[in-house]
N, C-alpha and C positions, 0 to 999 in steps of 0.2 A: 705371570707366568710361574707355575710351582719349581720351586729350586733354583729360580733366577736371582741373582744379586748383582748390584751394580757399584762400582767403586770408581769414581773419576769416569773416564771413558771405557774403562774395561768391563766386560761382562763375566760373572763367574757362575759356577754351579755351588751350592751349598745346602747341605741337609743335616739332620740332627741323627747322631748315632742311635740306634735302639738301645733303649735304658740297660737291658740285661748284657748288652755287649761293650758298654762303656769302659769296663775295666780291662777287658781283653784287647779292645782298640787303643785304649790310652788316651782317648778324647771324647768331647761331648759332641763336636761337630766335625764334618768333613768339607773341604773347600778345594776347589780346583778352577783355574783359569780355563775359560772356554776358547780362547784364542780368538774372540770376536770382540768388536768395539759397538758403542752405543750406535744404533742407526742401521745394524745388519738386519736382514730380512728375517720376520718371525719364523718362517719355515726352517731357515738355517739354524737359528738359535735353538728351536724346539728340538731338531734333530741331533744336535750337538749335546743337549742336555740329556736327551733319551739314550745316547750312546754312552755317556759318563754314568748316567744312574744304573745302566745295566751292569756296569763293571763294579760299582759299589754294592749293589744287590748280591751279586755273585760272592763279593769278598764277605758280606756279612753273613751269608749262608754258610760259608766255608768255616768261618769262625765259630758259628753256632752248631754246626753239624757234629756228630759223633763219628767214630771210626767206621761205623756201618754204612755211611752215606758214600755212594761212589759217584766221582765227578765225571763228567763227560770232558773230551778234549777241549771243546769251546768253553764250557764253563771254567776249566782250569786257566785258559788264556785270558778270559775276560777278568777273573779274579785276580789273576797274577798282574795284570795292567794296572789294576786299583792298587795293588800293593806297591809296585815300583813308585806309582804317583805319592803314595804316603811316605815312603821312605826317601823321596827326591832323588830317585835314580831314572834315567831315561833308557829306553829301549837301546842297546847297543852300546851304552856308555861305558861299560866294563870289558868291551871286546878288545882283542890285542891290537896295537897300533902298529901300522906298517911303515909309517914315515916319521922321521924325526931323529934325533941324535940319540947315541947310547945312553946318556944320562936321562933323556926325556923318556925313553922306553923302560929303563929301570925304575924311575919314579912312578911311571903309571903301573907297572906290575905291583909295587908296593901298595900303591893306592887301591889296586883291585883286591889284593890279599886282605887289607883292612876292611874294606866294604864287606867282603864275603864273611870274614869272621864276625862282624858286628851285626850285619843285616840278614844275612843268609846263613845263618848257623844251622837251619833246620835242614839244610841239604845232608849233614853229617848224620842227622838222626833218621833220615831215609835210608842212608847206605847202611846203616847199623841195624835197621830195623828189618830190612830186607835180608840181611845176612843172617839174623836170627829167626826169620820166618814170621815176623809181626808186621802187620798191615800198617803202614804209616798213616797218620791223620790227614783228613782233607787239607787242613791248614799247611801241613809240611808238604804236600804235594804241590799246593799253590805256591809255596816259598820255593820249591825246587823248580817249579816251570818259570818263576819269575827271574831266577838266576840264569836260567837258559836264555830268556829273552834279553837279559842285560848283557850277556856276554856272546851273543851272535855276531860274529864278524861281519855279515853281509848287512847287518843293521846299523853299523857304525858308519857314518857320512861325515865329511868335513862340515862345518858350519856354514852356512850362507854368508856371503860378503857383499860389502857395497858394490863391488863390480858384477856379482851375479845379477842383483836387483837392478842395476843399470841397464844391463844387456838384455834382460828379460823385458823391462820397460820399452827399450828401443825397439826390439822386435815387435811387441804389441802395437806400438804407436808408428812403426814403420818410418822412423826419424830419417829425414833426407837432408843432408847438408846443403844441398843447392837451394833449399827454401829457408828464407832468411829467418822467420820464426823459429823454425826447427832447428836452423844452424846455431841460433843464440842459446837454445836449450843444451845443445852437444858443447858449446863452448863454456857455459856455466859448469857443466859436469867436469869437463876437462880442468878447468880452473879449480874446482872444489877438490878433485882427486889429487891434483898436483900439492895442494896444502896439507890434506889429512891422509892421504895414502889410501890403500885397500884394506879396510878392517872388517872383522866379523860383524854381521848384522844383528846387533844386540841393541836393546833400548839405551843402554848407557852410552855406547859408542855413537849411537845416532845423535844423540843430545849433545855430547861434549864435542864431537867432530864439528858439529854447527857452531859451537862457542869458539873453537880454534880457528875455523875459517872466518867467522864474523870479526875476530880480533885482528886476523891479518889483513882484511879488507879495511876496517877503521884505521889501522896503521896507514893505509895508503890514501886515507881520507875520503873513502867511499860512503855514501850516505846510508843510513840504516835501512830506508825504504828500498834502496837499490839492492842491498845485501839480501833482503827478505824475498825481493822479486828473483834474485838470481838462485835462491834456495827452492822455489817453488816448484820446479820440474824434478828436482832430486827428492824433495820429500814425497812427491807423486809417485816416483818409482819405487821407493821403499814401501809406501802403503799398499801399492798395486801387487808387490812381490810377496809381503807379509799376508794379505787377503788371499792371494792365489794358493799359498802353500799352508795357510792356517798356522802361522808361526806364533809363538808366545813372545811376541815383540811388540813394545808400545812405540809408535812414532809420534814423538812431542816436538813441536816447533819450539826452537830457541828464539828468543825475541833480543835482537841486539840493540843496545843503548847509545843514543848519540853522546859522543864524548864532547865536552865543553870546551871548545876551542874558539877563541874570539880573534878573527882575522879578518881583514878587509880585502876583497877581491880585487886583485891587480888588472887594472885597465891599460891597454895599450894607448899610447900618446899619439898624436898626429906625426911629430918627427919620428917615432919609433915605427909608425905604420909606412911613412915614406920610406924609411930606411929598409924595411922588410920588403916592400914592394920592389924596390930597385933590385934587392938581393935575389928574390925569387925570379924576376923578369931576365937577369943577366946571367946567373950562376947555373950553368947546364950540369954542373956536378951533383946537384940535388936531384934525387930520383923525380921522375917525369910525373908520377901519380901524386907524390907529395906536393910538387909544385904546383899542379892543378888544382889539388885541395886548398892549398893557401890562397891562390888567385880568387878562389870563389868565397872562402871564408872571410878574406880581407876586407871585401866590400859589402859584406852583409852580415846577417846574423845567423847565417846557416851553421849548424853544429854537426859533430862527427856522424851521429846516427842518421841525419837527414841525408848527408852525402853518400853515406853508405848505401842507402837505397835509391840514390837518384838515378834513374834511367835515361837511357839515350833520347826515349821519346819526350822526356820532360825537360830536356835542354833545348830551348827554342831560340835559335840563331839563324842567320842568313843560310837559305838552303832548306830549312825546316819547312813542312807544309803549312804549319801555323804561323810562320814568321810573317808580321805585317809592318817591319821596321823598327820594332823594339826587340832587343835581346833579352831573354829572361829565363828563369828557372821556375819549373812548376813543382813546388815543394809539397809533398803529400804527408798527411798524417798518417803514422804508421799503423794505428789503431782502427780508426773508423772508416778509413779509405775513401770517404766522402768529403773530407776537407782539404783544401789545398790553399797556399798563398802564393801569390806571384811575386818572384824576387827580380828586379831589373838588374841586368849586368851593364855596368857603365864604362869599365875600363878593362884593358887587356884582353878585348875579346878575339882579336887574330890569334894571339898566343894561346888563349883558352881553347879555340877550335884546333890548333895545332897540336897541342897536348892530348886533347881528346881523341884525335886520329891515331896517336900513338899508343895510349894506355887502355882504351875502352875495349870491352868484349862486345857480344851481339846484344847484351842486355843493359849492362851498368855502365855509367860514365867513367868510374874509377877502375874499371876492370878487376884485376887480381885483388887490389887493395879493397874492394867492396866485400870480399868473402872473408876478411880477417876481422877480428873483434873490434868493437868500438875504441877500447882501451889501447889497442895495437895502433890504430890510425891516430889518436890521440898522442901516444908516444912519440911517433915519427914526426908529426907536426910539431910537437914541442921542442925536438932536437934543432930544429931550424930556428925556431923562436928564441932559443937559448943564445943564439948568436947576437941577436938583437938587444936582449935583457935577460938576465938569469931567472928572473922571477915571473916571465910570462908564461902562460899556458894557453891551450888551444880556447878556453873560454874567455880569455883576455880580448881575442878579437871580437866576440859577440857583445861584450859588455863596451868595448870601445865604440863600436857601431851604435850602441844605444846613446852613449855619452855624446856623440857628435849629432845625434837626433836632438838632444836637448839643446845643444848649442846653436843649432840651426833653427830651432823652434818647428821642428817637423810635427805635424798634428799627431795626436794619440791614434787616430784611425790608421795613419801610415805605420806607426809602431806596431799596432795590431795586426793588421792586415799583411804587411810585408815583413815586419820582424817577428811576429808571434809572440810578443810580450804580453803579460797578463796583469800588470800592476795598474794599469790606468783606471781612473775613476769614473770616466764618463760612458765608455762603452758597456753595453749591458752583456754582451757575449765576447768576452776577451779571447786571445789566442788565435787558432786557425779559424779562418772565416768559412762557413759552411757554403759550399758553392760559390766561391768568391767571384767577383766581377772581373774578368779578364777582356772585357772590351777594349778595342784599341785605344779609345779616348781615356778609359781609365789607366791602362798600361803606360801611356804617355805622362799621365799625370804623375804616377808613381816614379817613373824614370826621372822627371824632372826634379822630383824632391830627393831621390836617391843621388843625383848628380851633386846636389848641394851638400848632402851628408858626406859624400866622398870626394869633396873637391880637392883634397890633397893628392888624390890619385888621377883625376881628370885634367886633361892637358889644356882644354879650351879656354879662352880668356874669360868668358863670363862666368865660369864656375869657379875662378879664383878671386872675384871681387869679395872684399869684406864689406858687410852690410853695416849700415850707420847703427843700428842697434846693438852691434857686437863690437863696435870699435872702442 
């Protein structure tokens, strides 16, 4: 496409200055950003190039013409826009500011005076020539009109901010906090804004704010891939706003790098698990929803995000239409929606049902806690775990469950189908089992193994037998 140039992912208009005008213009080429990126529709690119080229053609004609040439109002405006682009002044940039301190207003006035004397000196020529009856040149007329455009108060607008972009994105996407996937996007934004604040929407601010946010998350030992995932809706909001308003802003992603920290994951031991179980079962001062979360996490590999989206219809205990003698959770994969793993419940079922009756709402088992962020749930669970050992975390329960599977010799298929673990070498499809077998015979087999794995929590005598190969 004529006059189209690319640099990285930005598109530019560029053309040579006519030879006879190079001395007057002061350069060999003129170049201007289109405000579009690679991949923009050809029709949009062509229209933008035509608009800018018209401005420069008018500017070239103005410089080349003699005083006998009369400019129309449209020609003056088009040429004036090209002149403003050449001298690096935006429309309305030199208008008086109405907000700010006295010193800020005074500094702005000095800046305007400096720009007027250095870039718009032709306005003095126009005034003098009119007084003496001399017709100003077309070039002087254009510079006079450019000064008018640069100082129009109504053209001066506050720069767009991060908040403007997010509000526009939220309105376009109709984000709803009651929908889990959309609620997570809102929480990502709130977390981002709390760290970096509301800044002007510039290329530099977008990139540097990502760096600042990533560093704060890495300090909390959040994985780089999780940081990038949390930035996705925010960058989408910035891109949508920039494209909609044709801003000269580049939205470049910052890539957080993993900090090299060698540490061994802390695993809860059986004595610690027993102590935790007694605390959660007997201490009514602990919040009911946190107690419920710990009762479910202590006897399984269920994690915060899975508990967060656990619905009442997926808690199958006595009284549930799907109950056939085995209490279990139907844990769904949050992305594909068609994968599930059955997680048998073998301890504290009466207390679990009692707490569910207290905290659940019409949809979620954890009630209000389900609408908080995963990190908030983890934080509240960890507060209780600190009473047992200061280095325990929510993931200590998941890894403790896997360790007990190894000790009890639980088959890899159980670790896969019930635990959701992916490290096994024999299973071709690790993780969630697609349309997992939840027939009563299979559930009873899973329950039997789950009792062995959680023998420290199960009261009956058979489950407390120490097998010969473990003695």
